[in-house]
C-alpha positions in Angstrom: 40.2 21.6 26.7 39.3 25.3 27.1 40.9 27.9 29.3 38.2 29.9 31.0 38.1 33.1 33.1 35.4 34.3 35.4 34.5 35.6 38.8 33.6 33.1 41.5 32.5 32.7 45.2 33.8 29.8 47.2 30.9 27.6 48.4 32.9 24.9 50.2 36.1 23.0 50.1 37.4 19.5 50.8 40.9 18.3 51.5 42.4 16.1 48.8 45.6 14.1 49.1 48.5 15.6 51.1 48.4 19.2 49.9 45.5 19.8 47.5 41.8 20.9 47.8 38.6 20.3 45.9 36.7 23.5 45.7 33.0 24.0 44.9 32.5 27.4 43.3 29.6 29.5 42.2 30.9 31.2 39.1 29.3 34.2 37.4 29.5 32.9 33.8 29.4 29.1 34.1 27.3 28.4 37.2 28.3 25.9 39.9 31.7 24.4 39.1 34.0 22.0 41.0 37.7 22.4 40.6 40.9 20.8 41.8 43.3 23.2 43.4 46.6 21.4 43.3 49.0 22.3 46.2 46.4 24.7 47.7 47.3 23.6 51.3 51.0 24.0 50.8 52.6 26.9 52.7 53.8 28.5 49.5 50.7 27.9 47.4 49.8 30.4 44.8 46.2 30.0 46.0 47.0 31.0 49.6 44.3 33.2 51.1 41.9 32.9 48.1 40.1 29.6 48.7 38.4 30.2 52.1 34.6 29.6 52.0 32.6 32.8 51.0 35.7 34.5 49.4 35.0 36.4 46.2 37.7 35.7 43.7 38.6 35.9 40.0 39.8 32.6 38.6 41.3 30.9 35.5 40.6 27.2 35.1 41.0 24.4 32.6 37.6 23.1 31.5 37.1 19.7 29.9 33.5 18.8 29.2 34.0 15.1 29.6 34.9 15.4 33.3 33.1 16.7 36.4 36.2 18.1 38.2 38.1 20.9 36.5 41.6 22.1 37.1 42.2 25.5 38.8 45.0 27.5 37.3 45.0 30.9 38.9 43.1 33.0 41.5 43.0 36.7 42.4 41.2 37.8 45.6 38.4 40.3 45.0 36.9 40.4 48.5 37.8 38.3 51.5 34.8 39.7 53.6 37.2 40.4 56.5 34.5 41.1 59.0 33.3 37.5 58.7 36.5 36.4 60.5 35.7 35.4 64.1 32.1 36.6 63.7 29.7 33.6 64.0 26.6 35.6 63.1 28.0 36.9 59.8 29.8 33.6 59.0 26.8 31.4 59.7 24.4 33.6 57.7 26.8 33.5 54.7 27.2 29.7 55.0 23.4 29.4 55.0 23.1 31.3 51.7 26.0 29.2 50.3 24.4 26.0 51.4 21.1 26.9 49.8 22.8 27.7 46.5 24.9 24.5 46.6 21.8 22.3 47.3 19.4 24.1 44.9 21.4 24.8 41.8 22.4 22.3 39.2 26.1 22.3 38.1 27.3 24.0 34.9 24.3 26.1 34.3 25.0 29.9 34.1 23.5 31.8 37.0 24.5 35.4 36.5 21.6 36.9 38.5 22.1 34.4 41.4 25.8 35.2 41.5 25.3 38.9 41.6 22.6 38.6 44.3 24.9 36.4 46.4 27.9 38.7 46.0 25.8 41.8 46.9 24.3 40.1 50.0 27.7 38.9 51.3 29.1 42.4 50.8 26.1 43.9 52.7 26.5 41.4 55.6 30.2 42.3 55.7 29.8 46.1 55.8 26.7 46.4 58.0 25.8 45.8 61.6 22.4 45.3 63.3 19.7 42.7 62.4 21.8 40.8 59.8 19.3 37.9 59.5 17.1 40.3 57.6 19.7 40.2 54.8 19.3 36.4 54.6 15.5 36.9 54.3 16.1 39.4 51.5 18.4 36.8 49.8 15.9 34.0 50.2 13.0 36.0 48.7 15.1 37.1 45.7 16.6 33.7 45.3 13.4 31.8 45.2 12.0 34.4 42.7 15.0 33.7 40.4 14.3 30.0 40.7 10.8 30.7 39.2 8.7 30.5 42.4 8.0 34.2 43.2 5.9 34.4 46.3 2.9 36.6 46.7 2.6 38.4 50.1 0.1 41.2 49.2 -3.2 39.6 48.3 -5.3 36.5 48.9 -4.6 33.7 46.4 -8.3 33.0 46.2 -10.4 36.2 46.4 -7.7 38.8 45.7 -8.3 41.0 48.8 -5.5 42.8 50.4 -3.8 41.0 53.3 -2.0 44.0 54.7 -4.2 44.5 57.8 -5.5 41.0 58.2 -2.7 38.5 57.9 -3.6 35.1 56.5 -2.8 31.4 56.2 0.4 30.6 54.3 0.1 28.0 51.5 3.6 26.9 50.6 2.5 24.8 47.6 0.8 27.8 46.0 3.4 30.4 47.0 1.2 32.8 48.9 -1.5 33.2 51.5 -5.3 32.9 51.9 -7.1 35.6 53.8 -8.8 34.7 57.1 -12.2 34.2 55.4 -10.9 31.9 52.6 -8.4 30.1 54.8 -10.6 29.4 57.8 -11.6 26.0 56.6 -8.4 25.0 54.8 -5.7 25.8 57.3 -2.1 26.6 56.8 0.5 28.4 58.8 -1.2 31.4 60.4 0.8 34.6 59.7 0.4 38.0 61.3 0.0 41.2 59.2 3.3 42.5 60.7 5.2 39.6 59.2 3.7 40.2 55.8 4.5 43.9 56.0 8.2 43.0 56.6 8.2 40.5 53.7 6.5 43.0 51.3 9.0 45.7 52.3 12.0 43.4 51.8 11.0 42.9 48.1 11.8 46.6 47.5 14.4 47.4 50.2 17.9 48.6 49.7 20.2 46.0 51.4 21.9 48.6 53.5 18.5 49.6 55.1 17.6 46.1 56.1 19.9 45.6 59.2 17.9 48.5 60.8 14.9 46.2 61.1 13.7 45.5 64.6 11.2 42.7 64.2 9.2 41.3 67.1 9.9 37.6 68.1 6.6 36.5 66.6 7.6 38.0 63.2 11.0 36.4 63.3 9.5 32.9 64.1 6.8 33.2 61.4 9.2 34.4 58.6 11.7 31.6 59.5 8.9 29.0 59.3 7.5 30.4 56.0 10.8 30.2 54.2 11.6 26.8 55.6 8.3 25.4 54.3 8.6 27.2 51.0 12.1 25.9 50.2 11.1 22.4 51.3 8.2 22.5 48.9 9.8 24.1 45.8 13.5 23.5 46.0 13.3 19.9 47.3 15.1 20.7 50.6 13.7 17.7 52.5 15.8 18.7 55.5 16.6 22.2 56.7 19.9 24.0 56.1 22.6 22.8 58.5 24.0 26.4 58.9 20.6 27.8 59.8 20.0 25.1 62.4 23.2 26.1 64.0 22.4 29.8 63.7 19.0 29.3 65.4 20.6 27.3 68.2 23.1 30.1 68.7 20.5 32.8 68.8 17.9 31.1 71.0 
């Protein structure tokens, strides 16, 4: 049995027994790990305040390769993301990113870049105000690239012409779009050039600039549909994210 130390973000928790919790974590060095936090629900627990979903913590845990559930030994709070508390927009967007990670990533495989991306986006959601959904779009684009399915928003998949002023037809299986001429007979989700301009900009944007976006409703709807189709195709999400479904109902 090894004693391991790492940074982690809480994805979700379950009650166990009278006073304990099972906790799903995304760790920086060991990927997705599930741990038992004994006595975590006790009023005097050493873990108090550290195991809320989306909390960024440092942990020590006992790891035994022959079991799926490891034993949590110690936690130290790095960032509780205090502006999430009582704010349904921030909380639901954070939960959507956590749910995507939890459903898309295999346990016990190191995911340093995914962890750093997740930590950066949660911090940006916490410290900014404005159009915070744009930070989820930023996360989704970077995440699917890290999964090996980088999308192409700039040029037609078939003829290579620029899509900037034309828009096109989204092809989720190919990870890009066909221009109006190439896509006319093949169909796909029709996307306006304004939506593509936002997606292209997000690939290079500083997270703190993103909440200043003021997209039109048509751009919001198109980008939501594009990511939904893309993840269903490439990350095997046969149903949408529960947190996003709630967020859309809340915003509509």
